[in-house]
N, CA, C and O atoms as a Tinker XYZ file with bonds, in Angstrom:
   396  protein
     1  N    -75.841000  -31.450000   62.478000    73     2
     2  CA   -75.454000  -31.576000   61.087000    64     1     3
     3  C    -74.164000  -30.787000   60.861000    63     2     4     5
     4  O    -74.022000  -29.670000   61.358000    81     3
     5  N    -73.224000  -31.370000   60.111000    73     3     6
     6  CA   -71.970000  -30.676000   59.860000    64     5     7
     7  C    -72.173000  -29.390000   59.052000    63     6     8     9
     8  O    -72.949000  -29.347000   58.098000    81     7
     9  N    -71.457000  -28.358000   59.462000    73     7    10
    10  CA   -71.451000  -27.086000   58.749000    64     9    11
    11  C    -70.209000  -27.059000   57.865000    63    10    12    13
    12  O    -69.094000  -27.253000   58.349000    81    11
    13  N    -70.398000  -26.821000   56.583000    73    11    14
    14  CA   -69.302000  -26.782000   55.626000    64    13    15
    15  C    -69.089000  -25.339000   55.198000    63    14    16    17
    16  O    -70.031000  -24.651000   54.805000    81    15
    17  N    -67.840000  -24.887000   55.277000    73    15    18
    18  CA   -67.464000  -23.546000   54.841000    64    17    19
    19  C    -66.458000  -23.692000   53.713000    63    18    20    21
    20  O    -65.423000  -24.338000   53.875000    81    19
    21  N    -66.763000  -23.091000   52.567000    73    19    22
    22  CA   -65.898000  -23.158000   51.398000    64    21    23
    23  C    -65.457000  -21.750000   51.026000    63    22    24    25
    24  O    -66.279000  -20.852000   50.845000    81    23
    25  N    -64.143000  -21.576000   50.916000    73    23    26
    26  CA   -63.565000  -20.310000   50.459000    64    25    27
    27  C    -63.083000  -20.523000   49.031000    63    26    28    29
    28  O    -62.283000  -21.418000   48.757000    81    27
    29  N    -63.585000  -19.681000   48.122000    73    27    30
    30  CA   -63.196000  -19.824000   46.721000    64    29    31
    31  C    -63.411000  -18.508000   45.994000    63    30    32    33
    32  O    -64.446000  -17.859000   46.149000    81    31
    33  N    -62.430000  -18.125000   45.207000    73    31    34
    34  CA   -62.519000  -16.908000   44.382000    64    33    35
    35  C    -62.868000  -15.674000   45.209000    63    34    36    37
    36  O    -63.614000  -14.808000   44.752000    81    35
    37  N    -62.332000  -15.592000   46.418000    73    35    38
    38  CA   -62.579000  -14.429000   47.272000    64    37    39
    39  C    -63.939000  -14.416000   47.945000    63    38    40    41
    40  O    -64.290000  -13.432000   48.596000    81    39
    41  N    -64.704000  -15.472000   47.805000    73    39    42
    42  CA   -66.023000  -15.563000   48.418000    64    41    43
    43  C    -66.053000  -16.700000   49.428000    63    42    44    45
    44  O    -65.252000  -17.632000   49.358000    81    43
    45  N    -66.989000  -16.609000   50.367000    73    43    46
    46  CA   -67.177000  -17.662000   51.357000    64    45    47
    47  C    -68.603000  -18.175000   51.251000    63    46    48    49
    48  O    -69.553000  -17.393000   51.209000    81    47
    49  N    -68.747000  -19.495000   51.207000    73    47    50
    50  CA   -70.055000  -20.139000   51.092000    64    49    51
    51  C    -70.195000  -21.131000   52.240000    63    50    52    53
    52  O    -69.256000  -21.866000   52.547000    81    51
    53  N    -71.369000  -21.153000   52.876000    73    51    54
    54  CA   -71.616000  -22.074000   53.984000    64    53    55
    55  C    -72.926000  -22.811000   53.779000    63    54    56    57
    56  O    -73.872000  -22.293000   53.186000    81    55
    57  N    -72.952000  -24.025000   54.283000    73    55    58
    58  CA   -74.171000  -24.809000   54.248000    64    57    59
    59  C    -74.038000  -26.025000   55.139000    63    58    60    61
    60  O    -72.932000  -26.480000   55.431000    81    59
    61  N    -75.167000  -26.542000   55.566000    73    59    62
    62  CA   -75.175000  -27.754000   56.389000    64    61    63
    63  C    -75.427000  -28.960000   55.498000    63    62    64    65
    64  O    -76.117000  -28.871000   54.481000    81    63
    65  N    -74.857000  -30.083000   55.899000    73    63    66
    66  CA   -75.056000  -31.339000   55.183000    64    65    67
    67  C    -75.376000  -32.427000   56.195000    63    66    68    69
    68  O    -75.129000  -32.264000   57.390000    81    67
    69  N    -75.917000  -33.514000   55.724000    73    67    70
    70  CA   -76.162000  -34.666000   56.587000    64    69    71
    71  C    -74.816000  -35.313000   56.929000    63    70    72    73
    72  O    -73.900000  -35.283000   56.106000    81    71
    73  N    -74.676000  -35.895000   58.119000    73    71    74
    74  CA   -73.442000  -36.620000   58.439000    64    73    75
    75  C    -73.214000  -37.761000   57.451000    63    74    76    77
    76  O    -74.156000  -38.286000   56.858000    81    75
    77  N    -71.956000  -38.129000   57.290000    73    75    78
    78  CA   -71.535000  -39.203000   56.378000    64    77    79
    79  C    -71.897000  -38.873000   54.930000    63    78    80    81
    80  O    -72.376000  -39.722000   54.179000    81    79
    81  N    -71.652000  -37.614000   54.566000    73    79    82
    82  CA   -71.960000  -37.118000   53.232000    64    81    83
    83  C    -70.668000  -36.809000   52.484000    63    82    84    85
    84  O    -69.687000  -36.361000   53.077000    81    83
    85  N    -70.678000  -37.052000   51.177000    73    83    86
    86  CA   -69.561000  -36.720000   50.308000    64    85    87
    87  C    -69.929000  -35.449000   49.548000    63    86    88    89
    88  O    -70.987000  -35.385000   48.923000    81    87
    89  N    -69.058000  -34.432000   49.597000    73    87    90
    90  CA   -69.364000  -33.147000   48.973000    64    89    91
    91  C    -69.479000  -33.230000   47.457000    63    90    92    93
    92  O    -70.311000  -32.539000   46.869000    81    91
    93  N    -68.670000  -34.054000   46.816000    73    91    94
    94  CA   -68.724000  -34.181000   45.361000    64    93    95
    95  C    -70.020000  -34.868000   44.929000    63    94    96    97
    96  O    -70.620000  -34.483000   43.926000    81    95
    97  N    -70.446000  -35.863000   45.668000    73    95    98
    98  CA   -71.725000  -36.516000   45.358000    64    97    99
    99  C    -72.854000  -35.503000   45.462000    63    98   100   101
   100  O    -73.714000  -35.444000   44.583000    81    99
   101  N    -72.863000  -34.711000   46.517000    73    99   102
   102  CA   -73.913000  -33.691000   46.684000    64   101   103
   103  C    -73.872000  -32.673000   45.557000    63   102   104   105
   104  O    -74.913000  -32.318000   45.005000    81   103
   105  N    -72.683000  -32.199000   45.208000    73   103   106
   106  CA   -72.561000  -31.214000   44.130000    64   105   107
   107  C    -73.046000  -31.814000   42.812000    63   106   108   109
   108  O    -73.673000  -31.128000   42.004000    81   107
   109  N    -72.755000  -33.084000   42.601000    73   107   110
   110  CA   -73.180000  -33.750000   41.379000    64   109   111
   111  C    -74.686000  -33.858000   41.218000    63   110   112   113
   112  O    -75.194000  -33.927000   40.099000    81   111
   113  N    -75.404000  -33.872000   42.343000    73   111   114
   114  CA   -76.868000  -33.921000   42.267000    64   113   115
   115  C    -77.490000  -32.552000   42.555000    63   114   116   117
   116  O    -78.664000  -32.429000   42.901000    81   115
   117  N    -76.651000  -31.539000   42.395000    73   115   118
   118  CA   -77.066000  -30.127000   42.480000    64   117   119
   119  C    -77.541000  -29.696000   43.866000    63   118   120   121
   120  O    -78.444000  -28.869000   43.991000    81   119
   121  N    -76.933000  -30.256000   44.896000    73   119   122
   122  CA   -77.190000  -29.813000   46.266000    64   121   123
   123  C    -75.925000  -29.124000   46.772000    63   122   124   125
   124  O    -74.862000  -29.272000   46.169000    81   123
   125  N    -76.022000  -28.368000   47.876000    73   123   126
   126  CA   -74.835000  -27.720000   48.405000    64   125   127
   127  C    -73.744000  -28.763000   48.570000    63   126   128   129
   128  O    -74.001000  -29.814000   49.159000    81   127
   129  N    -72.551000  -28.521000   48.081000    73   127   130
   130  CA   -71.914000  -27.254000   47.742000    64   129   131
   131  C    -71.983000  -26.832000   46.282000    63   130   132   133
   132  O    -71.251000  -25.928000   45.879000    81   131
   133  N    -72.839000  -27.455000   45.473000    73   131   134
   134  CA   -72.993000  -27.014000   44.087000    64   133   135
   135  C    -73.500000  -25.586000   44.082000    63   134   136   137
   136  O    -74.409000  -25.293000   44.859000    81   135
   137  N    -72.992000  -24.679000   43.275000    73   135   138
   138  CA   -71.920000  -24.777000   42.287000    64   137   139
   139  C    -70.578000  -24.287000   42.823000    63   138   140   141
   140  O    -69.699000  -23.942000   42.033000    81   139
   141  N    -70.398000  -24.247000   44.119000    73   139   142
   142  CA   -69.215000  -23.641000   44.723000    64   141   143
   143  C    -68.007000  -24.557000   44.796000    63   142   144   145
   144  O    -66.919000  -24.098000   45.148000    81   143
   145  N    -68.158000  -25.822000   44.481000    73   143   146
   146  CA   -67.068000  -26.784000   44.569000    64   145   147
   147  C    -66.651000  -27.222000   43.171000    63   146   148   149
   148  O    -67.484000  -27.650000   42.373000    81   147
   149  N    -65.360000  -27.115000   42.880000    73   147   150
   150  CA   -64.852000  -27.648000   41.617000    64   149   151
   151  C    -64.621000  -29.138000   41.786000    63   150   152   153
   152  O    -64.083000  -29.578000   42.802000    81   151
   153  N    -65.028000  -29.916000   40.789000    73   151   154
   154  CA   -64.831000  -31.361000   40.855000    64   153   155
   155  C    -64.861000  -31.917000   39.440000    63   154   156   157
   156  O    -65.292000  -31.242000   38.505000    81   155
   157  N    -64.404000  -33.143000   39.294000    73   155   158
   158  CA   -64.369000  -33.765000   37.976000    64   157   159
   159  C    -64.935000  -35.165000   38.024000    63   158   160   161
   160  O    -66.151000  -35.355000   38.010000    81   159
   161  N    -64.049000  -36.144000   38.079000    73   159   162
   162  CA   -64.459000  -37.544000   37.930000    64   161   163
   163  C    -65.176000  -38.118000   39.150000    63   162   164   165
   164  O    -66.011000  -39.011000   39.006000    81   163
   165  N    -64.867000  -37.624000   40.337000    73   163   166
   166  CA   -65.484000  -38.144000   41.550000    64   165   167
   167  C    -64.905000  -39.466000   42.015000    63   166   168   169
   168  O    -65.440000  -40.091000   42.930000    81   167
   169  N    -63.805000  -39.903000   41.388000    73   167   170
   170  CA   -63.233000  -41.202000   41.719000    64   169   171
   171  C    -61.768000  -41.118000   42.146000    63   170   172   173
   172  O    -61.097000  -42.145000   42.241000    81   171
   173  N    -61.262000  -39.908000   42.405000    73   171   174
   174  CA   -59.885000  -39.763000   42.850000    64   173   175
   175  C    -58.853000  -39.880000   41.747000    63   174   176   177
   176  O    -57.688000  -40.160000   42.026000    81   175
   177  N    -59.253000  -39.671000   40.492000    73   175   178
   178  CA   -58.328000  -39.836000   39.376000    64   177   179
   179  C    -57.883000  -38.523000   38.732000    63   178   180   181
   180  O    -56.857000  -38.489000   38.054000    81   179
   181  N    -58.639000  -37.446000   38.934000    73   179   182
   182  CA   -58.326000  -36.200000   38.212000    64   181   183
   183  C    -57.797000  -35.078000   39.109000    63   182   184   185
   184  O    -57.135000  -34.168000   38.611000    81   183
   185  N    -58.062000  -35.116000   40.370000    73   183   186
   186  CA   -57.666000  -34.128000   41.390000    64   185   187
   187  C    -58.271000  -32.737000   41.188000    63   186   188   189
   188  O    -57.768000  -31.771000   41.760000    81   187
   189  N    -59.330000  -32.610000   40.394000    73   187   190
   190  CA   -59.997000  -31.317000   40.224000    64   189   191
   191  C    -60.685000  -30.853000   41.505000    63   190   192   193
   192  O    -60.957000  -29.663000   41.663000    81   191
   193  N    -60.967000  -31.773000   42.415000    73   191   194
   194  CA   -61.647000  -31.425000   43.667000    64   193   195
   195  C    -60.652000  -31.173000   44.809000    63   194   196   197
   196  O    -61.047000  -31.064000   45.970000    81   195
   197  N    -59.355000  -31.081000   44.467000    73   195   198
   198  CA   -58.343000  -30.854000   45.494000    64   197   199
   199  C    -58.664000  -29.579000   46.277000    63   198   200   201
   200  O    -58.992000  -28.546000   45.695000    81   199
   201  N    -58.564000  -29.670000   47.598000    73   199   202
   202  CA   -58.852000  -28.523000   48.442000    64   201   203
   203  C    -57.891000  -28.510000   49.629000    63   202   204   205
   204  O    -57.367000  -29.543000   50.045000    81   203
   205  N    -57.681000  -27.320000   50.150000    73   203   206
   206  CA   -56.858000  -27.144000   51.334000    64   205   207
   207  C    -57.781000  -27.146000   52.543000    63   206   208   209
   208  O    -58.705000  -26.337000   52.621000    81   207
   209  N    -57.538000  -28.040000   53.474000    73   207   210
   210  CA   -58.357000  -28.111000   54.683000    64   209   211
   211  C    -57.873000  -27.051000   55.659000    63   210   212   213
   212  O    -56.704000  -27.042000   56.044000    81   211
   213  N    -58.767000  -26.162000   56.056000    73   211   214
   214  CA   -58.423000  -25.083000   56.980000    64   213   215
   215  C    -58.747000  -25.481000   58.413000    63   214   216   217
   216  O    -57.930000  -25.296000   59.316000    81   215
   217  N    -59.938000  -26.025000   58.618000    73   215   218
   218  CA   -60.360000  -26.488000   59.945000    64   217   219
   219  C    -61.127000  -27.793000   59.792000    63   218   220   221
   220  O    -61.876000  -27.973000   58.831000    81   219
   221  N    -60.939000  -28.696000   60.739000    73   219   222
   222  CA   -61.686000  -29.935000   60.757000    64   221   223
   223  C    -60.908000  -31.145000   60.278000    63   222   224   225
   224  O    -61.468000  -32.235000   60.159000    81   223
   225  N    -59.628000  -30.969000   60.002000    73   223   226
   226  CA   -58.812000  -32.074000   59.484000    64   225   227
   227  C    -58.776000  -33.265000   60.433000    63   226   228   229
   228  O    -58.727000  -34.415000   59.996000    81   227
   229  N    -58.801000  -32.984000   61.734000    73   227   230
   230  CA   -58.706000  -34.061000   62.723000    64   229   231
   231  C    -59.900000  -35.017000   62.672000    63   230   232   233
   232  O    -59.798000  -36.157000   63.127000    81   231
   233  N    -61.017000  -34.569000   62.127000    73   231   234
   234  CA   -62.210000  -35.419000   62.054000    64   233   235
   235  C    -62.303000  -36.191000   60.740000    63   234   236   237
   236  O    -63.225000  -36.983000   60.550000    81   235
   237  N    -61.359000  -35.965000   59.839000    73   235   238
   238  CA   -61.387000  -36.652000   58.546000    64   237   239
   239  C    -60.676000  -37.999000   58.640000    63   238   240   241
   240  O    -59.782000  -38.183000   59.465000    81   239
   241  N    -61.082000  -38.935000   57.787000    73   239   242
   242  CA   -60.372000  -40.219000   57.754000    64   241   243
   243  C    -58.952000  -40.013000   57.216000    63   242   244   245
   244  O    -58.667000  -39.012000   56.560000    81   243
   245  N    -58.086000  -40.953000   57.497000    73   243   246
   246  CA   -56.720000  -40.903000   56.973000    64   245   247
   247  C    -56.763000  -40.949000   55.445000    63   246   248   249
   248  O    -57.665000  -41.561000   54.873000    81   247
   249  N    -55.801000  -40.311000   54.780000    73   247   250
   250  CA   -55.766000  -40.354000   53.320000    64   249   251
   251  C    -55.702000  -41.791000   52.806000    63   250   252   253
   252  O    -54.981000  -42.623000   53.357000    81   251
   253  N    -56.454000  -42.073000   51.759000    73   251   254
   254  CA   -56.428000  -43.409000   51.154000    64   253   255
   255  C    -55.367000  -43.453000   50.054000    63   254   256   257
   256  O    -54.687000  -42.457000   49.809000    81   255
   257  N    -55.227000  -44.582000   49.405000    73   255   258
   258  CA   -54.182000  -44.753000   48.398000    64   257   259
   259  C    -54.362000  -43.825000   47.209000    63   258   260   261
   260  O    -53.381000  -43.410000   46.592000    81   259
   261  N    -55.619000  -43.491000   46.880000    73   259   262
   262  CA   -55.856000  -42.588000   45.753000    64   261   263
   263  C    -55.337000  -41.187000   46.063000    63   262   264   265
   264  O    -54.705000  -40.548000   45.223000    81   263
   265  N    -55.611000  -40.719000   47.280000    73   263   266
   266  CA   -55.118000  -39.403000   47.671000    64   265   267
   267  C    -53.595000  -39.395000   47.736000    63   266   268   269
   268  O    -52.962000  -38.430000   47.307000    81   267
   269  N    -53.018000  -40.436000   48.257000    73   267   270
   270  CA   -51.553000  -40.514000   48.332000    64   269   271
   271  C    -50.938000  -40.473000   46.947000    63   270   272   273
   272  O    -49.927000  -39.803000   46.735000    81   271
   273  N    -51.540000  -41.186000   45.999000    73   271   274
   274  CA   -51.028000  -41.222000   44.630000    64   273   275
   275  C    -51.185000  -39.862000   43.947000    63   274   276   277
   276  O    -50.248000  -39.388000   43.305000    81   275
   277  N    -52.348000  -39.231000   44.072000    73   275   278
   278  CA   -52.633000  -37.987000   43.351000    64   277   279
   279  C    -52.011000  -36.749000   44.011000    63   278   280   281
   280  O    -51.607000  -35.819000   43.314000    81   279
   281  N    -51.932000  -36.730000   45.327000    73   279   282
   282  CA   -51.488000  -35.531000   46.027000    64   281   283
   283  C    -50.036000  -35.575000   46.491000    63   282   284   285
   284  O    -49.398000  -34.527000   46.593000    81   283
   285  N    -49.507000  -36.741000   46.769000    73   283   286
   286  CA   -48.115000  -36.858000   47.209000    64   285   287
   287  C    -47.805000  -35.947000   48.390000    63   286   288   289
   288  O    -48.466000  -36.019000   49.427000    81   287
   289  N    -46.801000  -35.091000   48.232000    73   287   290
   290  CA   -46.342000  -34.194000   49.306000    64   289   291
   291  C    -47.385000  -33.147000   49.688000    63   290   292   293
   292  O    -47.319000  -32.586000   50.782000    81   291
   293  N    -48.339000  -32.877000   48.809000    73   291   294
   294  CA   -49.387000  -31.891000   49.135000    64   293   295
   295  C    -50.240000  -32.342000   50.323000    63   294   296   297
   296  O    -50.847000  -31.509000   50.996000    81   295
   297  N    -50.293000  -33.642000   50.585000    73   295   298
   298  CA   -51.016000  -34.134000   51.762000    64   297   299
   299  C    -50.448000  -33.516000   53.032000    63   298   300   301
   300  O    -51.195000  -33.129000   53.931000    81   299
   301  N    -49.134000  -33.426000   53.103000    73   299   302
   302  CA   -48.482000  -32.855000   54.284000    64   301   303
   303  C    -48.733000  -31.364000   54.412000    63   302   304   305
   304  O    -48.598000  -30.804000   55.500000    81   303
   305  N    -49.098000  -30.713000   53.316000    73   303   306
   306  CA   -49.428000  -29.283000   53.329000    64   305   307
   307  C    -50.884000  -29.048000   53.721000    63   306   308   309
   308  O    -51.298000  -27.902000   53.898000    81   307
   309  N    -51.672000  -30.131000   53.858000    73   307   310
   310  CA   -53.068000  -30.004000   54.263000    64   309   311
   311  C    -54.082000  -30.155000   53.152000    63   310   312   313
   312  O    -55.266000  -29.885000   53.358000    81   311
   313  N    -53.643000  -30.583000   51.970000    73   311   314
   314  CA   -54.558000  -30.767000   50.854000    64   313   315
   315  C    -55.194000  -32.155000   50.897000    63   314   316   317
   316  O    -54.582000  -33.123000   51.348000    81   315
   317  N    -56.431000  -32.228000   50.418000    73   315   318
   318  CA   -57.159000  -33.494000   50.318000    64   317   319
   319  C    -58.014000  -33.469000   49.057000    63   318   320   321
   320  O    -58.234000  -32.411000   48.469000    81   319
   321  N    -58.490000  -34.629000   48.650000    73   319   322
   322  CA   -59.432000  -34.734000   47.537000    64   321   323
   323  C    -60.843000  -34.823000   48.116000    63   322   324   325
   324  O    -61.163000  -35.773000   48.831000    81   323
   325  N    -61.673000  -33.849000   47.813000    73   323   326
   326  CA   -63.032000  -33.814000   48.370000    64   325   327
   327  C    -63.830000  -35.056000   47.995000    63   326   328   329
   328  O    -64.689000  -35.489000   48.763000    81   327
   329  N    -63.562000  -35.630000   46.835000    73   327   330
   330  CA   -64.331000  -36.801000   46.398000    64   329   331
   331  C    -64.046000  -38.043000   47.237000    63   330   332   333
   332  O    -64.807000  -39.010000   47.191000    81   331
   333  N    -62.973000  -38.025000   47.991000    73   331   334
   334  CA   -62.602000  -39.187000   48.792000    64   333   335
   335  C    -62.974000  -39.029000   50.268000    63   334   336   337
   336  O    -62.649000  -39.892000   51.084000    81   335
   337  N    -63.645000  -37.942000   50.611000    73   335   338
   338  CA   -63.967000  -37.648000   52.006000    64   337   339
   339  C    -65.452000  -37.791000   52.286000    63   338   340   341
   340  O    -66.285000  -37.225000   51.578000    81   339
   341  N    -65.775000  -38.547000   53.315000    73   339   342
   342  CA   -67.142000  -38.646000   53.810000    64   341   343
   343  C    -67.168000  -37.849000   55.101000    63   342   344   345
   344  O    -66.547000  -38.234000   56.092000    81   343
   345  N    -67.888000  -36.737000   55.086000    73   343   346
   346  CA   -67.840000  -35.726000   56.138000    64   345   347
   347  C    -68.792000  -36.076000   57.276000    63   346   348   349
   348  O    -69.959000  -36.402000   57.058000    81   347
   349  N    -68.263000  -36.000000   58.498000    73   347   350
   350  CA   -69.089000  -36.260000   59.678000    64   349   351
   351  C    -69.079000  -35.108000   60.674000    63   350   352   353
   352  O    -69.910000  -35.072000   61.582000    81   351
   353  N    -68.152000  -34.165000   60.519000    73   351   354
   354  CA   -68.011000  -33.026000   61.432000    64   353   355
   355  C    -67.885000  -31.744000   60.610000    63   354   356   357
   356  O    -67.725000  -31.790000   59.390000    81   355
   357  N    -67.960000  -30.595000   61.299000    73   355   358
   358  CA   -67.777000  -29.309000   60.622000    64   357   359
   359  C    -66.447000  -29.310000   59.876000    63   358   360   361
   360  O    -65.466000  -29.903000   60.325000    81   359
   361  N    -66.433000  -28.627000   58.713000    73   359   362
   362  CA   -65.242000  -28.604000   57.890000    64   361   363
   363  C    -65.145000  -27.254000   57.187000    63   362   364   365
   364  O    -66.131000  -26.731000   56.668000    81   363
   365  N    -63.936000  -26.706000   57.182000    73   363   366
   366  CA   -63.670000  -25.468000   56.459000    64   365   367
   367  C    -62.546000  -25.754000   55.469000    63   366   368   369
   368  O    -61.503000  -26.295000   55.835000    81   367
   369  N    -62.773000  -25.382000   54.212000    73   367   370
   370  CA   -61.792000  -25.664000   53.179000    64   369   371
   371  C    -61.691000  -24.520000   52.182000    63   370   372   373
   372  O    -62.552000  -23.643000   52.117000    81   371
   373  N    -60.616000  -24.557000   51.410000    73   371   374
   374  CA   -60.392000  -23.557000   50.390000    64   373   375
   375  C    -60.049000  -24.262000   49.090000    63   374   376   377
   376  O    -59.329000  -25.260000   49.083000    81   375
   377  N    -60.568000  -23.736000   47.997000    73   375   378
   378  CA   -60.237000  -24.269000   46.675000    64   377   379
   379  C    -59.729000  -23.134000   45.802000    63   378   380   381
   380  O    -60.286000  -22.037000   45.799000    81   379
   381  N    -58.675000  -23.412000   45.069000    73   379   382
   382  CA   -58.135000  -22.438000   44.122000    64   381   383
   383  C    -58.966000  -22.453000   42.855000    63   382   384   385
   384  O    -59.749000  -23.373000   42.619000    81   383
   385  N    -58.789000  -21.433000   42.052000    73   383   386
   386  CA   -59.452000  -21.397000   40.755000    64   385   387
   387  C    -58.831000  -22.493000   39.910000    63   386   388   389
   388  O    -57.609000  -22.583000   39.801000    81   387
   389  N    -59.680000  -23.332000   39.307000    73   387   390
   390  CA   -59.185000  -24.397000   38.454000    64   389   391
   391  C    -59.646000  -24.152000   37.019000    63   390   392   393
   392  O    -60.712000  -23.586000   36.780000    81   391
   393  N    -58.842000  -24.578000   36.097000    73   391   394
   394  CA   -59.198000  -24.385000   34.682000    64   393   395
   395  C    -59.332000  -25.713000   34.002000    63   394   396
   396  O    -59.627000  -25.769000   32.809000    81   395
């Protein structure tokens, strides 16, 4: 099972998830990574779930059109939208404080 590590607000949170799982869907039904993941619409329109991928980027699918539209040049910096990712391998990410 993939191990997910989230760095946020100076804290680190870890948990295992089933393969082919979306973190925003899990948070929405109050499973890990809830409440440690910031998210909004879950459809790639608001970018509230934007995160910096620290480890595991090579196992993620290529960015889709929604990520390209919302993130632009930030994709090259390692940012992704958590709502658009179906996780199959270990992943480490960081999220900034969002308001």
